[in-house]
PDB file of N, CA, C and O in Angstrom:
ATOM      1  N   MET A   1       2.082  11.080  16.122  1.00  0.00           N
ATOM      2  CA  MET A   1       2.244  12.268  15.288  1.00  0.00           C
ATOM      3  C   MET A   1       1.516  12.038  13.955  1.00  0.00           C
ATOM      4  O   MET A   1       1.446  10.929  13.425  1.00  0.00           O
ATOM      5  N   GLN A   2       1.011  13.095  13.477  1.00  0.00           N
ATOM      6  CA  GLN A   2       0.247  13.043  12.199  1.00  0.00           C
ATOM      7  C   GLN A   2       0.929  13.943  11.175  1.00  0.00           C
ATOM      8  O   GLN A   2       1.448  15.001  11.528  1.00  0.00           O
ATOM      9  N   LEU A   3       0.931  13.523   9.886  1.00  0.00           N
ATOM     10  CA  LEU A   3       1.516  14.307   8.835  1.00  0.00           C
ATOM     11  C   LEU A   3       0.544  15.300   8.382  1.00  0.00           C
ATOM     12  O   LEU A   3      -0.620  14.998   8.120  1.00  0.00           O
ATOM     13  N   SER A   4       1.037  16.542   8.284  1.00  0.00           N
ATOM     14  CA  SER A   4       0.141  17.654   7.798  1.00  0.00           C
ATOM     15  C   SER A   4       0.149  17.607   6.296  1.00  0.00           C
ATOM     16  O   SER A   4       1.144  17.265   5.657  1.00  0.00           O
ATOM     17  N   ALA A   5      -1.048  17.978   5.725  1.00  0.00           N
ATOM     18  CA  ALA A   5      -1.215  17.958   4.363  1.00  0.00           C
ATOM     19  C   ALA A   5      -1.002  19.352   3.783  1.00  0.00           C
ATOM     20  O   ALA A   5      -1.955  20.018   3.379  1.00  0.00           O
ATOM     21  N   THR A   6       0.235  19.778   3.746  1.00  0.00           N
ATOM     22  CA  THR A   6       0.580  21.134   3.283  1.00  0.00           C
ATOM     23  C   THR A   6       1.616  20.984   2.160  1.00  0.00           C
ATOM     24  O   THR A   6       2.049  19.895   1.786  1.00  0.00           O
ATOM     25  N   ARG A   7       1.994  22.238   1.630  1.00  0.00           N
ATOM     26  CA  ARG A   7       3.091  22.184   0.604  1.00  0.00           C
ATOM     27  C   ARG A   7       4.351  21.697   1.209  1.00  0.00           C
ATOM     28  O   ARG A   7       5.081  20.967   0.539  1.00  0.00           O
ATOM     29  N   ASN A   8       4.669  22.034   2.411  1.00  0.00           N
ATOM     30  CA  ASN A   8       5.859  21.613   3.064  1.00  0.00           C
ATOM     31  C   ASN A   8       5.366  20.639   4.237  1.00  0.00           C
ATOM     32  O   ASN A   8       5.115  21.108   5.347  1.00  0.00           O
ATOM     33  N   PRO A   9       5.240  19.334   3.978  1.00  0.00           N
ATOM     34  CA  PRO A   9       4.651  18.447   4.918  1.00  0.00           C
ATOM     35  C   PRO A   9       5.469  18.453   6.266  1.00  0.00           C
ATOM     36  O   PRO A   9       6.695  18.559   6.255  1.00  0.00           O
ATOM     37  N   ARG A  10       4.821  18.347   7.295  1.00  0.00           N
ATOM     38  CA  ARG A  10       5.456  18.232   8.702  1.00  0.00           C
ATOM     39  C   ARG A  10       4.656  17.156   9.458  1.00  0.00           C
ATOM     40  O   ARG A  10       3.474  16.913   9.218  1.00  0.00           O
ATOM     41  N   PHE A  11       5.379  16.546  10.369  1.00  0.00           N
ATOM     42  CA  PHE A  11       4.763  15.753  11.343  1.00  0.00           C
ATOM     43  C   PHE A  11       4.515  16.552  12.578  1.00  0.00           C
ATOM     44  O   PHE A  11       5.416  17.209  13.100  1.00  0.00           O
ATOM     45  N   GLU A  12       3.239  16.500  13.072  1.00  0.00           N
ATOM     46  CA  GLU A  12       2.900  17.367  14.231  1.00  0.00           C
ATOM     47  C   GLU A  12       2.315  16.485  15.347  1.00  0.00           C
ATOM     48  O   GLU A  12       1.617  15.508  15.077  1.00  0.00           O
ATOM     49  N   CYS A  13       2.611  16.847  16.598  1.00  0.00           N
ATOM     50  CA  CYS A  13       2.072  16.140  17.694  1.00  0.00           C
ATOM     51  C   CYS A  13       0.728  16.738  18.079  1.00  0.00           C
ATOM     52  O   CYS A  13       0.652  17.865  18.568  1.00  0.00           O
ATOM     53  N   HIS A  14      -0.361  15.946  17.846  1.00  0.00           N
ATOM     54  CA  HIS A  14      -1.709  16.485  18.097  1.00  0.00           C
ATOM     55  C   HIS A  14      -2.219  15.990  19.487  1.00  0.00           C
ATOM     56  O   HIS A  14      -3.291  16.407  19.925  1.00  0.00           O
ATOM     57  N   PHE A  15      -1.433  15.079  20.196  1.00  0.00           N
ATOM     58  CA  PHE A  15      -1.895  14.523  21.461  1.00  0.00           C
ATOM     59  C   PHE A  15      -1.729  15.587  22.584  1.00  0.00           C
ATOM     60  O   PHE A  15      -2.446  15.540  23.584  1.00  0.00           O
ATOM     61  N   THR A  16      -0.848  16.479  22.426  1.00  0.00           N
ATOM     62  CA  THR A  16      -0.612  17.502  23.548  1.00  0.00           C
ATOM     63  C   THR A  16      -0.828  18.886  23.020  1.00  0.00           C
ATOM     64  O   THR A  16      -0.309  19.843  23.594  1.00  0.00           O
ATOM     65  N   ARG A  17      -1.615  19.046  21.890  1.00  0.00           N
ATOM     66  CA  ARG A  17      -1.798  20.375  21.331  1.00  0.00           C
ATOM     67  C   ARG A  17      -2.494  21.252  22.284  1.00  0.00           C
ATOM     68  O   ARG A  17      -2.262  22.459  22.210  1.00  0.00           O
ATOM     69  N   ALA A  18      -3.333  20.803  23.190  1.00  0.00           N
ATOM     70  CA  ALA A  18      -3.991  21.673  24.069  1.00  0.00           C
ATOM     71  C   ALA A  18      -3.304  21.769  25.428  1.00  0.00           C
ATOM     72  O   ALA A  18      -3.705  22.576  26.266  1.00  0.00           O
ATOM     73  N   ALA A  19      -2.291  20.969  25.651  1.00  0.00           N
ATOM     74  CA  ALA A  19      -1.596  20.952  26.987  1.00  0.00           C
ATOM     75  C   ALA A  19      -0.324  21.760  26.875  1.00  0.00           C
ATOM     76  O   ALA A  19       0.727  21.200  26.564  1.00  0.00           O
ATOM     77  N   ALA A  20      -0.381  23.043  27.113  1.00  0.00           N
ATOM     78  CA  ALA A  20       0.795  23.978  27.035  1.00  0.00           C
ATOM     79  C   ALA A  20       1.914  23.543  27.874  1.00  0.00           C
ATOM     80  O   ALA A  20       3.053  23.867  27.539  1.00  0.00           O
ATOM     81  N   ASP A  21       1.709  22.815  28.971  1.00  0.00           N
ATOM     82  CA  ASP A  21       2.834  22.495  29.867  1.00  0.00           C
ATOM     83  C   ASP A  21       3.486  21.194  29.483  1.00  0.00           C
ATOM     84  O   ASP A  21       4.464  20.806  30.122  1.00  0.00           O
ATOM     85  N   ALA A  22       2.997  20.489  28.464  1.00  0.00           N
ATOM     86  CA  ALA A  22       3.583  19.209  28.010  1.00  0.00           C
ATOM     87  C   ALA A  22       4.834  19.469  27.208  1.00  0.00           C
ATOM     88  O   ALA A  22       4.951  20.478  26.513  1.00  0.00           O
ATOM     89  N   GLU A  23       5.804  18.506  27.322  1.00  0.00           N
ATOM     90  CA  GLU A  23       7.030  18.631  26.600  1.00  0.00           C
ATOM     91  C   GLU A  23       6.932  18.732  25.101  1.00  0.00           C
ATOM     92  O   GLU A  23       7.705  19.433  24.448  1.00  0.00           O
ATOM     93  N   CYS A  24       5.984  18.032  24.584  1.00  0.00           N
ATOM     94  CA  CYS A  24       5.902  18.070  23.112  1.00  0.00           C
ATOM     95  C   CYS A  24       4.663  18.907  22.631  1.00  0.00           C
ATOM     96  O   CYS A  24       4.005  18.636  21.626  1.00  0.00           O
ATOM     97  N   TYR A  25       4.429  19.969  23.487  1.00  0.00           N
ATOM     98  CA  TYR A  25       3.300  20.896  23.039  1.00  0.00           C
ATOM     99  C   TYR A  25       3.669  21.566  21.743  1.00  0.00           C
ATOM    100  O   TYR A  25       4.702  22.229  21.647  1.00  0.00           O
ATOM    101  N   ARG A  26       2.839  21.399  20.758  1.00  0.00           N
ATOM    102  CA  ARG A  26       3.026  22.047  19.453  1.00  0.00           C
ATOM    103  C   ARG A  26       4.251  21.552  18.737  1.00  0.00           C
ATOM    104  O   ARG A  26       4.797  22.261  17.892  1.00  0.00           O
ATOM    105  N   LEU A  27       4.698  20.366  19.046  1.00  0.00           N
ATOM    106  CA  LEU A  27       5.918  19.808  18.459  1.00  0.00           C
ATOM    107  C   LEU A  27       5.646  19.523  17.027  1.00  0.00           C
ATOM    108  O   LEU A  27       4.571  19.020  16.700  1.00  0.00           O
ATOM    109  N   SER A  28       6.600  19.829  16.120  1.00  0.00           N
ATOM    110  CA  SER A  28       6.481  19.417  14.745  1.00  0.00           C
ATOM    111  C   SER A  28       7.915  19.286  14.139  1.00  0.00           C
ATOM    112  O   SER A  28       8.889  19.841  14.647  1.00  0.00           O
ATOM    113  N   ILE A  29       7.969  18.567  13.095  1.00  0.00           N
ATOM    114  CA  ILE A  29       9.300  18.381  12.460  1.00  0.00           C
ATOM    115  C   ILE A  29       9.078  18.175  10.992  1.00  0.00           C
ATOM    116  O   ILE A  29       8.179  17.408  10.647  1.00  0.00           O
ATOM    117  N   PRO A  30       9.810  18.787  10.095  1.00  0.00           N
ATOM    118  CA  PRO A  30       9.570  18.623   8.708  1.00  0.00           C
ATOM    119  C   PRO A  30       9.726  17.127   8.321  1.00  0.00           C
ATOM    120  O   PRO A  30      10.572  16.415   8.863  1.00  0.00           O
ATOM    121  N   ALA A  31       8.863  16.672   7.347  1.00  0.00           N
ATOM    122  CA  ALA A  31       8.843  15.228   6.962  1.00  0.00           C
ATOM    123  C   ALA A  31      10.270  14.841   6.455  1.00  0.00           C
ATOM    124  O   ALA A  31      10.791  13.793   6.836  1.00  0.00           O
ATOM    125  N   ARG A  32      10.881  15.673   5.617  1.00  0.00           N
ATOM    126  CA  ARG A  32      12.216  15.376   5.026  1.00  0.00           C
ATOM    127  C   ARG A  32      13.249  15.162   6.120  1.00  0.00           C
ATOM    128  O   ARG A  32      14.090  14.267   6.029  1.00  0.00           O
ATOM    129  N   GLU A  33      13.178  15.989   7.154  1.00  0.00           N
ATOM    130  CA  GLU A  33      14.166  15.909   8.282  1.00  0.00           C
ATOM    131  C   GLU A  33      13.929  14.652   9.034  1.00  0.00           C
ATOM    132  O   GLU A  33      14.900  13.980   9.382  1.00  0.00           O
ATOM    133  N   LEU A  34      12.679  14.265   9.322  1.00  0.00           N
ATOM    134  CA  LEU A  34      12.413  13.085   9.960  1.00  0.00           C
ATOM    135  C   LEU A  34      12.805  11.779   9.257  1.00  0.00           C
ATOM    136  O   LEU A  34      13.320  10.850   9.879  1.00  0.00           O
ATOM    137  N   GLU A  35      12.542  11.736   7.915  1.00  0.00           N
ATOM    138  CA  GLU A  35      12.999  10.679   7.041  1.00  0.00           C
ATOM    139  C   GLU A  35      14.521  10.535   7.079  1.00  0.00           C
ATOM    140  O   GLU A  35      15.041   9.420   7.094  1.00  0.00           O
ATOM    141  N   LYS A  36      15.238  11.673   7.096  1.00  0.00           N
ATOM    142  CA  LYS A  36      16.715  11.598   7.114  1.00  0.00           C
ATOM    143  C   LYS A  36      17.183  11.015   8.445  1.00  0.00           C
ATOM    144  O   LYS A  36      18.063  10.155   8.467  1.00  0.00           O
ATOM    145  N   ILE A  37      16.606  11.474   9.552  1.00  0.00           N
ATOM    146  CA  ILE A  37      16.964  10.947  10.847  1.00  0.00           C
ATOM    147  C   ILE A  37      16.703   9.494  10.942  1.00  0.00           C
ATOM    148  O   ILE A  37      17.579   8.750  11.384  1.00  0.00           O
ATOM    149  N   LEU A  38      15.559   9.043  10.557  1.00  0.00           N
ATOM    150  CA  LEU A  38      15.204   7.699  10.537  1.00  0.00           C
ATOM    151  C   LEU A  38      16.135   6.816   9.667  1.00  0.00           C
ATOM    152  O   LEU A  38      16.555   5.735  10.080  1.00  0.00           O
ATOM    153  N   PHE A  39      16.426   7.295   8.503  1.00  0.00           N
ATOM    154  CA  PHE A  39      17.366   6.613   7.631  1.00  0.00           C
ATOM    155  C   PHE A  39      18.771   6.468   8.260  1.00  0.00           C
ATOM    156  O   PHE A  39      19.397   5.416   8.133  1.00  0.00           O
ATOM    157  N   GLU A  40      19.232   7.457   8.893  1.00  0.00           N
ATOM    158  CA  GLU A  40      20.578   7.352   9.584  1.00  0.00           C
ATOM    159  C   GLU A  40      20.484   6.284  10.692  1.00  0.00           C
ATOM    160  O   GLU A  40      21.364   5.435  10.835  1.00  0.00           O
ATOM    161  N   ILE A  41      19.390   6.354  11.470  1.00  0.00           N
ATOM    162  CA  ILE A  41      19.308   5.332  12.547  1.00  0.00           C
ATOM    163  C   ILE A  41      19.269   3.934  12.052  1.00  0.00           C
ATOM    164  O   ILE A  41      19.957   3.060  12.579  1.00  0.00           O
ATOM    165  N   ILE A  42      18.453   3.698  11.020  1.00  0.00           N
ATOM    166  CA  ILE A  42      18.359   2.324  10.458  1.00  0.00           C
ATOM    167  C   ILE A  42      19.661   1.945   9.813  1.00  0.00           C
ATOM    168  O   ILE A  42      20.047   0.779   9.902  1.00  0.00           O
ATOM    169  N   SER A  43      20.354   2.832   9.179  1.00  0.00           N
ATOM    170  CA  SER A  43      21.692   2.556   8.557  1.00  0.00           C
ATOM    171  C   SER A  43      22.745   2.157   9.636  1.00  0.00           C
ATOM    172  O   SER A  43      23.547   1.243   9.445  1.00  0.00           O
ATOM    173  N   LYS A  44      22.700   2.846  10.703  1.00  0.00           N
ATOM    174  CA  LYS A  44      23.679   2.505  11.808  1.00  0.00           C
ATOM    175  C   LYS A  44      23.350   1.180  12.390  1.00  0.00           C
ATOM    176  O   LYS A  44      24.266   0.394  12.629  1.00  0.00           O
ATOM    177  N   GLN A  45      22.066   0.859  12.648  1.00  0.00           N
ATOM    178  CA  GLN A  45      21.691  -0.451  13.154  1.00  0.00           C
ATOM    179  C   GLN A  45      22.077  -1.552  12.173  1.00  0.00           C
ATOM    180  O   GLN A  45      22.551  -2.613  12.580  1.00  0.00           O
ATOM    181  N   THR A  46      21.871  -1.296  10.865  1.00  0.00           N
ATOM    182  CA  THR A  46      22.230  -2.309   9.829  1.00  0.00           C
ATOM    183  C   THR A  46      23.746  -2.541   9.854  1.00  0.00           C
ATOM    184  O   THR A  46      24.213  -3.670   9.706  1.00  0.00           O
ATOM    185  N   GLN A  47      24.507  -1.454  10.042  1.00  0.00           N
ATOM    186  CA  GLN A  47      25.982  -1.637  10.029  1.00  0.00           C
ATOM    187  C   GLN A  47      26.379  -2.451  11.223  1.00  0.00           C
ATOM    188  O   GLN A  47      27.259  -3.300  11.085  1.00  0.00           O
ATOM    189  N   ILE A  48      25.784  -2.256  12.421  1.00  0.00           N
ATOM    190  CA  ILE A  48      26.107  -3.064  13.591  1.00  0.00           C
ATOM    191  C   ILE A  48      25.769  -4.477  13.368  1.00  0.00           C
ATOM    192  O   ILE A  48      26.611  -5.351  13.571  1.00  0.00           O
ATOM    193  N   ILE A  49      24.534  -4.758  12.944  1.00  0.00           N
ATOM    194  CA  ILE A  49      24.056  -6.084  12.766  1.00  0.00           C
ATOM    195  C   ILE A  49      24.882  -6.905  11.757  1.00  0.00           C
ATOM    196  O   ILE A  49      25.217  -8.070  11.973  1.00  0.00           O
ATOM    197  N   LEU A  50      25.197  -6.197  10.608  1.00  0.00           N
ATOM    198  CA  LEU A  50      25.937  -6.950   9.542  1.00  0.00           C
ATOM    199  C   LEU A  50      27.475  -6.865   9.715  1.00  0.00           C
ATOM    200  O   LEU A  50      28.247  -7.531   9.025  1.00  0.00           O
ATOM    201  N   GLY A  51      27.854  -6.031  10.649  1.00  0.00           N
ATOM    202  CA  GLY A  51      29.343  -5.889  10.927  1.00  0.00           C
ATOM    203  C   GLY A  51      30.090  -5.262   9.831  1.00  0.00           C
ATOM    204  O   GLY A  51      31.219  -5.686   9.582  1.00  0.00           O
ATOM    205  N   VAL A  52      29.574  -4.272   9.127  1.00  0.00           N
ATOM    206  CA  VAL A  52      30.220  -3.527   8.060  1.00  0.00           C
ATOM    207  C   VAL A  52      30.328  -2.035   8.377  1.00  0.00           C
ATOM    208  O   VAL A  52      29.612  -1.490   9.217  1.00  0.00           O
ATOM    209  N   ASP A  53      31.213  -1.437   7.695  1.00  0.00           N
ATOM    210  CA  ASP A  53      31.381   0.044   7.887  1.00  0.00           C
ATOM    211  C   ASP A  53      30.537   0.835   7.097  1.00  0.00           C
ATOM    212  O   ASP A  53      30.232   1.978   7.438  1.00  0.00           O
ATOM    213  N   ASN A  54      30.085   0.240   5.929  1.00  0.00           N
ATOM    214  CA  ASN A  54      29.249   0.970   5.022  1.00  0.00           C
ATOM    215  C   ASN A  54      28.078   0.018   4.582  1.00  0.00           C
ATOM    216  O   ASN A  54      28.303  -1.105   4.131  1.00  0.00           O
ATOM    217  N   VAL A  55      26.845   0.519   4.736  1.00  0.00           N
ATOM    218  CA  VAL A  55      25.716  -0.336   4.397  1.00  0.00           C
ATOM    219  C   VAL A  55      25.711  -0.690   2.906  1.00  0.00           C
ATOM    220  O   VAL A  55      25.263  -1.781   2.553  1.00  0.00           O
ATOM    221  N   ASN A  56      26.173   0.156   2.050  1.00  0.00           N
ATOM    222  CA  ASN A  56      26.243  -0.127   0.626  1.00  0.00           C
ATOM    223  C   ASN A  56      27.100  -1.400   0.349  1.00  0.00           C
ATOM    224  O   ASN A  56      26.781  -2.197  -0.533  1.00  0.00           O
ATOM    225  N   GLU A  57      28.146  -1.553   1.097  1.00  0.00           N
ATOM    226  CA  GLU A  57      28.997  -2.738   0.899  1.00  0.00           C
ATOM    227  C   GLU A  57      28.213  -3.997   1.108  1.00  0.00           C
ATOM    228  O   GLU A  57      28.433  -4.971   0.388  1.00  0.00           O
ATOM    229  N   ALA A  58      27.280  -4.029   2.089  1.00  0.00           N
ATOM    230  CA  ALA A  58      26.512  -5.178   2.411  1.00  0.00           C
ATOM    231  C   ALA A  58      25.403  -5.444   1.427  1.00  0.00           C
ATOM    232  O   ALA A  58      24.949  -6.572   1.231  1.00  0.00           O
ATOM    233  N   ILE A  59      24.973  -4.315   0.796  1.00  0.00           N
ATOM    234  CA  ILE A  59      23.937  -4.436  -0.220  1.00  0.00           C
ATOM    235  C   ILE A  59      24.388  -4.851  -1.577  1.00  0.00           C
ATOM    236  O   ILE A  59      23.686  -5.620  -2.234  1.00  0.00           O
ATOM    237  N   VAL A  60      25.569  -4.368  -2.060  1.00  0.00           N
ATOM    238  CA  VAL A  60      26.013  -4.663  -3.368  1.00  0.00           C
ATOM    239  C   VAL A  60      26.243  -6.184  -3.607  1.00  0.00           C
ATOM    240  O   VAL A  60      25.831  -6.707  -4.642  1.00  0.00           O
ATOM    241  N   GLU A  61      26.885  -6.874  -2.675  1.00  0.00           N
ATOM    242  CA  GLU A  61      27.230  -8.288  -2.928  1.00  0.00           C
ATOM    243  C   GLU A  61      25.962  -9.028  -3.183  1.00  0.00           C
ATOM    244  O   GLU A  61      25.869  -9.678  -4.224  1.00  0.00           O
ATOM    245  N   PRO A  62      24.922  -8.989  -2.283  1.00  0.00           N
ATOM    246  CA  PRO A  62      23.724  -9.789  -2.587  1.00  0.00           C
ATOM    247  C   PRO A  62      23.068  -9.384  -3.885  1.00  0.00           C
ATOM    248  O   PRO A  62      22.502 -10.223  -4.586  1.00  0.00           O
ATOM    249  N   GLN A  63      23.135  -8.144  -4.205  1.00  0.00           N
ATOM    250  CA  GLN A  63      22.466  -7.675  -5.478  1.00  0.00           C
ATOM    251  C   GLN A  63      23.186  -8.362  -6.704  1.00  0.00           C
ATOM    252  O   GLN A  63      22.518  -8.868  -7.605  1.00  0.00           O
ATOM    253  N   SER A  64      24.503  -8.365  -6.715  1.00  0.00           N
ATOM    254  CA  SER A  64      25.205  -8.955  -7.812  1.00  0.00           C
ATOM    255  C   SER A  64      24.872 -10.477  -7.887  1.00  0.00           C
ATOM    256  O   SER A  64      24.690 -11.039  -8.967  1.00  0.00           O
ATOM    257  N   ASP A  65      24.801 -11.122  -6.667  1.00  0.00           N
ATOM    258  CA  ASP A  65      24.480 -12.496  -6.698  1.00  0.00           C
ATOM    259  C   ASP A  65      23.076 -12.730  -7.221  1.00  0.00           C
ATOM    260  O   ASP A  65      22.851 -13.713  -7.927  1.00  0.00           O
ATOM    261  N   TYR A  66      22.133 -11.875  -6.906  1.00  0.00           N
ATOM    262  CA  TYR A  66      20.738 -11.986  -7.454  1.00  0.00           C
ATOM    263  C   TYR A  66      20.836 -11.743  -9.007  1.00  0.00           C
ATOM    264  O   TYR A  66      20.144 -12.425  -9.762  1.00  0.00           O
ATOM    265  N   ALA A  67      21.625 -10.851  -9.453  1.00  0.00           N
ATOM    266  CA  ALA A  67      21.711 -10.649 -10.885  1.00  0.00           C
ATOM    267  C   ALA A  67      22.172 -11.881 -11.641  1.00  0.00           C
ATOM    268  O   ALA A  67      21.670 -12.212 -12.715  1.00  0.00           O
ATOM    269  N   ARG A  68      23.215 -12.590 -10.998  1.00  0.00           N
ATOM    270  CA  ARG A  68      23.660 -13.856 -11.683  1.00  0.00           C
ATOM    271  C   ARG A  68      22.618 -14.872 -11.580  1.00  0.00           C
ATOM    272  O   ARG A  68      22.488 -15.667 -12.511  1.00  0.00           O
ATOM    273  N   GLN A  69      21.834 -14.940 -10.519  1.00  0.00           N
ATOM    274  CA  GLN A  69      20.684 -15.900 -10.509  1.00  0.00           C
ATOM    275  C   GLN A  69      19.614 -15.652 -11.487  1.00  0.00           C
ATOM    276  O   GLN A  69      19.014 -16.566 -12.053  1.00  0.00           O
ATOM    277  N   ILE A  70      19.384 -14.400 -11.676  1.00  0.00           N
ATOM    278  CA  ILE A  70      18.360 -13.957 -12.724  1.00  0.00           C
ATOM    279  C   ILE A  70      18.790 -14.419 -14.050  1.00  0.00           C
ATOM    280  O   ILE A  70      18.035 -15.047 -14.793  1.00  0.00           O
ATOM    281  N   GLU A  71      20.121 -14.080 -14.380  1.00  0.00           N
ATOM    282  CA  GLU A  71      20.654 -14.482 -15.594  1.00  0.00           C
ATOM    283  C   GLU A  71      20.515 -15.965 -15.911  1.00  0.00           C
ATOM    284  O   GLU A  71      20.094 -16.362 -16.998  1.00  0.00           O
ATOM    285  N   ARG A  72      20.886 -16.769 -14.914  1.00  0.00           N
ATOM    286  CA  ARG A  72      20.840 -18.222 -15.009  1.00  0.00           C
ATOM    287  C   ARG A  72      19.458 -18.687 -15.295  1.00  0.00           C
ATOM    288  O   ARG A  72      19.261 -19.528 -16.172  1.00  0.00           O
ATOM    289  N   ILE A  73      18.468 -18.161 -14.575  1.00  0.00           N
ATOM    290  CA  ILE A  73      17.086 -18.514 -14.752  1.00  0.00           C
ATOM    291  C   ILE A  73      16.606 -18.087 -16.133  1.00  0.00           C
ATOM    292  O   ILE A  73      15.860 -18.824 -16.778  1.00  0.00           O
ATOM    293  N   ASP A  74      17.007 -16.946 -16.586  1.00  0.00           N
ATOM    294  CA  ASP A  74      16.606 -16.508 -17.995  1.00  0.00           C
ATOM    295  C   ASP A  74      17.181 -17.487 -19.009  1.00  0.00           C
ATOM    296  O   ASP A  74      16.488 -17.957 -19.911  1.00  0.00           O
ATOM    297  N   ASP A  75      18.435 -17.776 -18.842  1.00  0.00           N
ATOM    298  CA  ASP A  75      19.110 -18.820 -19.789  1.00  0.00           C
ATOM    299  C   ASP A  75      18.355 -20.126 -19.760  1.00  0.00           C
ATOM    300  O   ASP A  75      18.113 -20.724 -20.808  1.00  0.00           O
ATOM    301  N   ASP A  76      17.979 -20.578 -18.587  1.00  0.00           N
ATOM    302  CA  ASP A  76      17.279 -21.897 -18.540  1.00  0.00           C
ATOM    303  C   ASP A  76      15.879 -21.706 -19.185  1.00  0.00           C
ATOM    304  O   ASP A  76      15.406 -22.626 -19.853  1.00  0.00           O
ATOM    305  N   ARG A  77      15.220 -20.579 -19.013  1.00  0.00           N
ATOM    306  CA  ARG A  77      13.935 -20.407 -19.601  1.00  0.00           C
ATOM    307  C   ARG A  77      14.030 -20.338 -21.075  1.00  0.00           C
ATOM    308  O   ARG A  77      13.189 -20.936 -21.745  1.00  0.00           O
ATOM    309  N   LEU A  78      14.999 -19.646 -21.656  1.00  0.00           N
ATOM    310  CA  LEU A  78      15.197 -19.578 -23.129  1.00  0.00           C
ATOM    311  C   LEU A  78      15.465 -21.038 -23.694  1.00  0.00           C
ATOM    312  O   LEU A  78      14.969 -21.406 -24.760  1.00  0.00           O
ATOM    313  N   LYS A  79      16.254 -21.820 -22.940  1.00  0.00           N
ATOM    314  CA  LYS A  79      16.509 -23.113 -23.471  1.00  0.00           C
ATOM    315  C   LYS A  79      15.183 -23.931 -23.540  1.00  0.00           C
ATOM    316  O   LYS A  79      14.977 -24.644 -24.522  1.00  0.00           O
ATOM    317  N   ARG A  80      14.363 -23.856 -22.618  1.00  0.00           N
ATOM    318  CA  ARG A  80      13.102 -24.539 -22.597  1.00  0.00           C
ATOM    319  C   ARG A  80      12.203 -24.041 -23.684  1.00  0.00           C
ATOM    320  O   ARG A  80      11.450 -24.838 -24.242  1.00  0.00           O
ATOM    321  N   GLU A  81      12.227 -22.858 -24.003  1.00  0.00           N
ATOM    322  CA  GLU A  81      11.316 -22.233 -24.919  1.00  0.00           C
ATOM    323  C   GLU A  81      11.844 -22.188 -26.406  1.00  0.00           C
ATOM    324  O   GLU A  81      11.209 -21.569 -27.259  1.00  0.00           O
ATOM    325  N   GLU A  82      12.975 -22.830 -26.695  1.00  0.00           N
ATOM    326  CA  GLU A  82      13.478 -22.827 -28.003  1.00  0.00           C
ATOM    327  C   GLU A  82      12.390 -23.467 -28.953  1.00  0.00           C
ATOM    328  O   GLU A  82      11.760 -24.468 -28.614  1.00  0.00           O
ATOM    329  N   PRO A  83      12.216 -22.856 -30.113  1.00  0.00           N
ATOM    330  CA  PRO A  83      11.239 -23.369 -30.997  1.00  0.00           C
ATOM    331  C   PRO A  83      11.550 -24.849 -31.467  1.00  0.00           C
ATOM    332  O   PRO A  83      12.693 -25.194 -31.766  1.00  0.00           O
ATOM    333  N   VAL A  84      10.575 -25.613 -31.508  1.00  0.00           N
ATOM    334  CA  VAL A  84      10.726 -26.959 -31.930  1.00  0.00           C
ATOM    335  C   VAL A  84      10.500 -27.002 -33.466  1.00  0.00           C
ATOM    336  O   VAL A  84       9.542 -26.432 -33.987  1.00  0.00           O
ATOM    337  N   GLN A  85      11.414 -27.694 -34.156  1.00  0.00           N
ATOM    338  CA  GLN A  85      11.236 -27.702 -35.632  1.00  0.00           C
ATOM    339  C   GLN A  85      10.488 -28.975 -35.992  1.00  0.00           C
ATOM    340  O   GLN A  85      10.898 -30.085 -35.653  1.00  0.00           O
ATOM    341  N   TYR A  86       9.448 -28.787 -36.648  1.00  0.00           N
ATOM    342  CA  TYR A  86       8.609 -29.985 -37.118  1.00  0.00           C
ATOM    343  C   TYR A  86       9.065 -30.385 -38.514  1.00  0.00           C
ATOM    344  O   TYR A  86       9.338 -29.556 -39.382  1.00  0.00           O
ATOM    345  N   VAL A  87       9.130 -31.704 -38.682  1.00  0.00           N
ATOM    346  CA  VAL A  87       9.559 -32.233 -39.969  1.00  0.00           C
ATOM    347  C   VAL A  87       8.278 -32.710 -40.714  1.00  0.00           C
ATOM    348  O   VAL A  87       7.516 -33.534 -40.209  1.00  0.00           O
ATOM    349  N   ARG A  88       8.083 -32.165 -41.909  1.00  0.00           N
ATOM    350  CA  ARG A  88       6.934 -32.655 -42.695  1.00  0.00           C
ATOM    351  C   ARG A  88       7.194 -33.988 -43.393  1.00  0.00           C
ATOM    352  O   ARG A  88       8.205 -34.191 -44.066  1.00  0.00           O
ATOM    353  N   ARG A  89       6.311 -34.807 -43.212  1.00  0.00           N
ATOM    354  CA  ARG A  89       6.469 -36.124 -43.926  1.00  0.00           C
ATOM    355  C   ARG A  89       5.649 -36.081 -45.191  1.00  0.00           C
ATOM    356  O   ARG A  89       4.534 -35.563 -45.256  1.00  0.00           O
ATOM    357  N   GLY A  90       6.242 -36.626 -46.129  1.00  0.00           N
ATOM    358  CA  GLY A  90       5.620 -36.607 -47.471  1.00  0.00           C
ATOM    359  C   GLY A  90       4.341 -37.447 -47.476  1.00  0.00           C
ATOM    360  O   GLY A  90       4.244 -38.416 -46.722  1.00  0.00           O
ATOM    361  N   GLY A  91       3.387 -37.106 -48.286  1.00  0.00           N
ATOM    362  CA  GLY A  91       2.215 -37.977 -48.285  1.00  0.00           C
ATOM    363  C   GLY A  91       1.069 -37.440 -48.910  1.00  0.00           C
ATOM    364  O   GLY A  91       0.029 -38.097 -48.961  1.00  0.00           O
TER     365      GLY A  91
END
């Protein structure tokens, strides 16, 4: 299927455009509708694989863990980059 370059993009089947007896003759689907369907399919597969009822539950925990790791890394970086104070010796 190919995406049409129009104001309302659609995916159209060009392989059977000339074959009127083919099942997908002139088949097209709005891009937004196809994206929604694909998102639902991927979400359901993710729920099954991760064993959760809601994909958002599985995503929130790792994100908060990543946020803590980023904070820790930033703290370590700041400690290493603290300005060094030089002492002037008289002379």
